[in-house]
C-alpha positions as CSV (number, residue, x, y, z in Angstrom):
1,M,-10.7,8.2,4.3
2,S,-9.3,4.9,2.6
3,Q,-8.0,5.5,-1.3
4,S,-9.3,3.5,-4.2
5,P,-7.9,0.2,-4.2
6,S,-6.5,1.0,-7.8
7,S,-4.7,4.0,-6.7
8,S,-1.1,2.4,-6.2
9,A,-1.7,0.7,-9.4
10,Q,-2.6,3.8,-11.5
11,A,0.4,5.2,-9.6
12,A,2.7,3.0,-11.2
13,R,1.2,3.8,-14.7
14,E,2.0,7.7,-13.9
15,A,5.6,6.7,-13.3
16,V,6.1,5.1,-16.6
17,A,4.2,8.3,-18.1
18,Q,6.3,10.9,-16.1
19,R,9.8,9.3,-17.1
20,L,8.5,9.1,-20.8
21,R,7.5,12.5,-20.6
22,S,10.9,13.9,-19.2
23,L,12.8,11.8,-22.1
24,R,10.8,13.7,-24.5
25,K,11.3,16.9,-22.8
26,E,15.0,16.3,-22.3
27,A,15.2,15.7,-26.0
28,G,13.8,19.0,-27.3
29,L,10.6,17.6,-28.7
30,T,7.2,18.6,-28.7
31,V,4.6,16.3,-28.5
32,A,3.5,16.5,-32.3
33,E,7.1,15.9,-33.1
34,L,7.7,13.0,-31.0
35,A,4.5,11.7,-32.7
36,A,5.4,11.9,-36.0
37,A,9.4,10.2,-35.3
38,C,7.2,7.6,-33.7
39,G,4.3,7.4,-36.6
40,W,1.5,8.0,-34.8
41,H,-1.1,10.6,-33.8
42,H,0.2,13.3,-31.4
43,S,-3.2,12.4,-29.4
44,K,-1.6,8.9,-28.6
45,T,1.7,10.9,-27.2
46,S,-0.6,13.1,-25.2
47,R,-2.6,9.8,-23.7
48,I,0.3,7.9,-22.8
49,E,2.0,11.0,-20.8
50,N,-1.2,11.6,-18.9
51,A,-1.4,8.0,-17.9
52,V,-5.1,7.5,-20.0
53,T,-3.6,4.7,-22.4
54,A,-0.9,2.2,-21.0
55,P,2.1,1.8,-23.8
56,T,3.2,-1.2,-25.3
57,A,6.5,-2.5,-25.1
58,R,7.0,-1.6,-29.0
59,D,5.5,2.3,-27.6
60,I,7.9,2.5,-25.2
61,R,11.3,1.2,-27.5
62,A,9.8,3.6,-30.3
63,W,9.9,6.5,-27.7
64,C,13.2,5.9,-26.4
65,A,14.5,5.8,-29.8
66,A,13.1,9.0,-30.9
67,A,14.7,10.6,-27.7
68,A,17.9,9.4,-28.2
69,A,17.4,7.2,-24.8
70,V,17.6,3.3,-26.5
71,D,19.6,2.4,-23.3
72,Q,16.5,3.5,-21.4
73,A,14.2,1.5,-23.2
74,E,14.2,-2.1,-21.5
75,D,13.9,-0.5,-18.1
76,L,10.8,1.3,-18.6
77,V,9.5,-1.5,-20.6
78,L,10.0,-3.9,-17.4
79,Q,8.6,-1.1,-15.4
80,S,5.4,-0.9,-17.5
81,V,4.8,-4.3,-17.6
82,N,5.0,-4.2,-13.6
83,A,2.7,-1.3,-13.4
84,E,0.1,-3.2,-15.8
85,G,0.2,-6.4,-13.6
86,M,-0.9,-4.5,-10.6
87,Y,-4.0,-4.0,-12.7
88,R,-4.7,-7.1,-13.1
89,E,-3.3,-8.3,-9.8
90,W,-6.0,-6.0,-8.3
91,R,-9.4,-6.6,-10.9
92,H,-8.3,-10.6,-10.0
93,Q,-8.7,-10.0,-6.7
94,M,-11.8,-7.9,-6.6
95,R,-13.4,-10.5,-8.3
96,R,-12.3,-13.1,-5.8
97,G,-13.9,-11.6,-3.0
98,L,-13.2,-10.7,0.5
99,R,-13.1,-14.1,2.2
100,Q,-10.9,-15.5,-0.4
101,V,-8.5,-12.6,-0.3
102,Q,-7.8,-13.4,3.1
103,A,-7.2,-16.8,3.0
104,D,-4.7,-16.2,0.2
105,R,-2.5,-14.2,2.0
106,M,-1.6,-16.8,4.8
107,S,1.2,-18.5,3.0
108,M,3.3,-14.9,1.9
109,Y,2.6,-14.7,6.1
110,R,4.3,-18.1,6.7
111,S,7.4,-17.6,4.6
112,T,8.4,-14.2,5.9
113,E,10.7,-13.7,9.2
114,V,10.9,-9.7,9.2
115,F,7.5,-7.7,8.9
116,R,7.7,-4.0,8.1
117,I,4.0,-2.4,8.3
118,Y,3.3,1.5,7.8
119,S,-0.5,2.5,8.0
120,S,-1.8,6.0,7.7
121,T,-5.7,5.2,7.8
122,M,-6.6,2.1,10.0
123,V,-4.9,-0.3,12.5
124,P,-3.2,-2.7,10.4
125,G,-4.6,-6.1,9.5
126,L,-2.2,-8.1,11.8
127,L,-3.0,-6.1,15.1
128,Q,-7.2,-5.8,14.1
129,T,-9.6,-7.3,16.5
130,E,-12.7,-9.6,15.1
131,G,-15.6,-6.5,15.4
132,Y,-12.8,-3.9,14.1
133,A,-12.1,-6.0,11.4
134,A,-16.0,-6.6,10.4
135,A,-16.2,-3.0,10.6
136,V,-13.5,-2.0,8.0
137,L,-14.4,-4.9,5.5
138,R,-18.1,-4.1,5.9
139,I,-17.4,-0.5,4.5
140,V,-15.5,-1.7,1.6
141,A,-17.5,-4.3,0.7
142,E,-20.7,-2.0,0.4
143,T,-18.3,0.5,-0.9
144,E,-17.1,-1.8,-3.8
145,G,-20.4,-4.1,-4.5
146,L,-18.9,-6.8,-2.8
147,P,-21.0,-9.7,-1.1
148,V,-21.4,-8.6,2.6
149,E,-22.0,-12.0,3.2
150,D,-18.7,-12.6,3.5
151,V,-17.5,-9.8,5.8
152,A,-18.0,-12.1,9.2
153,E,-16.1,-14.9,7.7
154,A,-13.3,-12.3,6.0
155,A,-13.0,-10.7,9.9
156,R,-12.8,-13.9,11.3
157,A,-10.3,-15.2,8.5
158,R,-8.2,-11.7,8.9
159,V,-8.0,-12.4,12.9
160,A,-7.1,-16.2,12.6
161,R,-4.2,-14.9,10.5
162,S,-2.7,-12.4,12.8
163,R,-1.8,-15.2,15.6
164,I,1.3,-15.3,13.5
165,I,2.6,-12.7,15.6
166,H,2.5,-15.2,19.0
167,E,4.7,-17.7,17.0
168,P,8.3,-17.8,17.5
169,G,10.8,-16.6,15.1
170,R,9.4,-13.8,13.6
171,R,9.5,-9.8,14.1
172,F,7.0,-7.3,13.6
173,V,7.4,-3.5,13.1
174,F,4.4,-1.5,13.2
175,V,4.4,2.5,12.3
176,V,1.1,4.0,12.4
177,E,-0.3,7.8,12.1
178,E,-2.0,8.9,15.5
179,S,-4.9,9.8,13.4
180,V,-5.1,5.7,13.0
181,L,-6.4,5.8,16.7
182,H,-8.9,8.4,16.2
183,Y,-10.7,7.1,13.0
184,Q,-13.6,5.6,14.7
185,L,-14.3,2.2,12.8
186,G,-17.1,0.4,14.0
187,D,-19.2,1.2,17.3
188,T,-17.4,2.5,20.3
189,D,-17.3,-1.0,22.0
190,A,-15.5,-2.4,19.1
191,M,-13.3,0.7,18.9
192,A,-12.1,0.6,22.5
193,A,-11.7,-3.1,22.2
194,Q,-9.5,-2.5,19.1
195,L,-7.1,0.3,21.0
196,G,-7.3,-1.7,24.0
197,N,-5.5,-4.8,22.0
198,L,-2.9,-2.3,20.3
199,L,-1.9,-1.8,24.1
200,T,-1.5,-5.6,24.4
201,A,-0.2,-6.4,21.2
202,G,2.8,-3.5,21.5
203,A,4.1,-5.0,24.3
204,L,4.9,-8.8,22.4
205,P,8.7,-9.3,22.8
206,A,8.5,-9.9,19.0
207,V,6.4,-6.6,18.2
208,S,7.6,-2.8,18.1
209,L,4.8,-0.5,17.5
210,G,5.6,3.0,17.0
211,I,3.0,5.6,16.5
212,I,4.1,9.2,14.6
213,P,2.3,11.9,16.7
214,M,-0.3,14.3,14.7
215,A,1.8,17.1,16.0
216,T,5.6,15.9,14.9
217,P,7.4,19.0,14.2
218,G,9.2,18.8,10.6
219,R,8.0,15.9,9.1
220,C,10.7,14.5,7.2
221,A,8.1,11.9,5.1
222,M,4.8,12.8,3.6
223,L,1.4,10.1,4.4
224,Q,1.6,6.9,2.5
225,E,-0.4,4.4,1.7
226,T,-0.8,1.5,3.9
227,F,2.2,-0.6,2.6
228,H,4.0,-3.9,4.3
229,L,7.6,-5.3,4.0
230,F,8.5,-8.8,3.8
231,D,11.5,-9.6,4.3
232,E,13.9,-8.1,1.4
233,A,11.5,-10.2,-0.9
234,L,8.5,-8.0,-1.3
235,V,6.4,-5.1,-0.6
236,S,2.5,-5.1,-0.5
237,V,0.4,-1.9,-0.9
238,E,-2.6,-3.1,1.0
239,L,-6.1,-1.4,0.6
240,V,-8.4,-3.6,2.7
241,S,-10.0,-5.5,-0.2
242,A,-6.8,-5.4,-2.8
243,Q,-3.2,-6.3,-2.7
244,V,-1.1,-4.7,-4.7
245,N,2.5,-6.4,-5.1
246,V,6.0,-4.6,-5.7
247,T,8.6,-6.6,-6.3
248,Q,11.5,-4.6,-8.4
249,P,14.4,-4.5,-6.0
250,Q,14.9,-0.8,-6.9
251,D,10.9,-0.1,-5.5
252,I,11.3,-2.2,-2.9
253,T,14.8,-0.4,-1.6
254,R,12.6,2.8,-2.2
255,Y,9.9,1.3,0.2
256,A,12.4,0.4,2.9
257,H,13.5,4.1,3.0
258,T,10.3,5.2,3.1
259,F,9.4,3.6,6.3
260,E,13.1,3.7,8.1
261,R,12.0,7.5,7.7
262,L,8.6,7.1,8.9
263,R,9.6,4.9,11.5
264,S,12.3,7.3,13.2
265,M,9.4,10.3,13.4
266,A,7.2,7.5,15.4
267,V,7.2,7.1,19.3
268,Y,7.3,4.2,21.3
269,G,6.9,2.2,24.8
270,A,5.3,4.8,27.5
271,Q,5.1,7.3,24.8
272,A,2.9,5.4,22.7
273,R,1.1,3.7,25.3
274,E,0.3,7.1,26.4
275,L,-1.4,8.5,22.7
276,V,-3.7,5.1,22.7
277,L,-4.9,5.7,26.4
278,R,-5.7,8.9,25.4
279,A,-7.5,8.1,22.3
280,I,-9.6,5.3,25.2
281,E,-10.5,8.4,27.3
282,R,-11.8,10.2,24.3
283,L,-14.2,7.6,23.6
284,R,-15.9,7.8,27.0
């Protein structure tokens, strides 16, 4: 159900590869011609274009020079550095374990006033109950080979972090797919408690909870990985055990636009409550 924690980092690598491939084609160069102009074997060009090998800054500058696109080199270098930073962040987090990951995120939450969160796979962390969080984190621990002893404490830390939604001075806008209400994580009691908590949290003054019905006609945005927008400063793509940070302004703007498109498809208030109540009824 959930995607690999490295999927967003891989997508960032592939975006760089796609831009480089487009530059080559726009210049009318074959793979072999580009390689000859850069002074390397044609297999290296193929590996870079297929996101198998990450290009160095020197590779990118040589590529852009060969494709008569020197003006795009530095932007691509920055984009590539950011993509590789995502990989380093992911590996670092996975090494540290689930419990520490949950604790580390608190400072970022404390400095944010407006949270915009979208999820297509599970209830967002800030709305999770301890039982639901434990079920989610146990799946991740078992899948990724992390210590299962961390799960209970990590779940408690996640719930403790979520108390921030009761503190004044912040706004929380959640958008989830209706399917999230039906993915049963944990036993029936844990799932029922989680859905009940959505009803409670959705009624809080600082919380806006939107649900995109499965039967929404003419979707105007595709399903996305779970992501958080922290004010206008940072996008965090969260895949339970990992967190990929996006800091480039143009990328943050792209996520913000995507969030607004997703938000426009959601239902709120009584309509959202009705979808949650139907999901609770199905558990009986």
